[in-house]
C-alpha positions as CSV (number, residue, x, y, z in Angstrom):
1,M,-2.9,-30.5,46.0
2,L,-3.3,-27.9,43.2
3,F,-0.5,-25.9,44.7
4,L,1.8,-29.0,44.5
5,V,0.9,-29.6,40.9
6,A,1.6,-25.9,40.0
7,A,4.9,-26.0,41.8
8,L,6.0,-29.1,40.0
9,L,5.0,-27.7,36.7
10,L,6.9,-24.5,37.4
11,L,9.9,-26.5,38.5
12,G,9.8,-28.4,35.2
13,V,9.7,-25.2,33.2
14,V,12.6,-23.7,35.2
15,M,14.7,-26.8,34.9
16,G,14.1,-26.9,31.2
17,T,15.1,-23.3,30.8
18,V,18.3,-23.8,32.8
19,A,19.2,-26.8,30.6
20,H,19.2,-24.5,27.6
21,A,20.8,-21.4,29.2
22,P,24.6,-20.9,29.2
23,L,26.5,-22.2,32.2
24,G,27.7,-18.8,33.3
25,F,24.1,-17.4,33.4
26,S,22.8,-20.5,35.3
27,L,25.6,-20.1,37.9
28,A,25.0,-16.3,38.3
29,A,21.2,-16.9,38.7
30,A,21.9,-19.6,41.3
31,A,24.2,-17.3,43.2
32,V,21.6,-14.5,43.2
33,I,18.9,-16.8,44.4
34,A,21.2,-18.3,47.1
35,V,22.0,-14.8,48.4
36,W,18.3,-13.8,48.4
37,L,17.3,-16.9,50.3
38,G,20.1,-16.3,52.8
39,I,19.0,-12.7,53.4
40,F,15.4,-13.9,53.8
41,A,16.5,-16.5,56.3
42,L,18.5,-14.0,58.4
43,R,15.6,-11.5,58.4
44,E,13.1,-14.2,59.5
45,R,15.4,-15.4,62.2
46,R,16.0,-11.9,63.5
47,G,12.3,-11.0,63.3
48,R,11.3,-14.1,65.4
49,R,13.9,-13.4,68.0
50,H,12.8,-9.8,68.6
51,T,9.1,-10.3,68.7
52,P,7.6,-10.6,72.2
53,T,6.0,-13.8,73.1
54,H,2.4,-13.8,74.5
């Protein structure tokens, strides 16, 4: 429960920051985060495929 409260608090801080940041910066940051999440998802998928099952 504490993790959920902390995550929501962090989300509120980030959303507040994005509201005051220039649009170009917000879009660039969103693109960087999207690429990072895409790479993470590909690595996770590849890692689970190549591990032997017991």
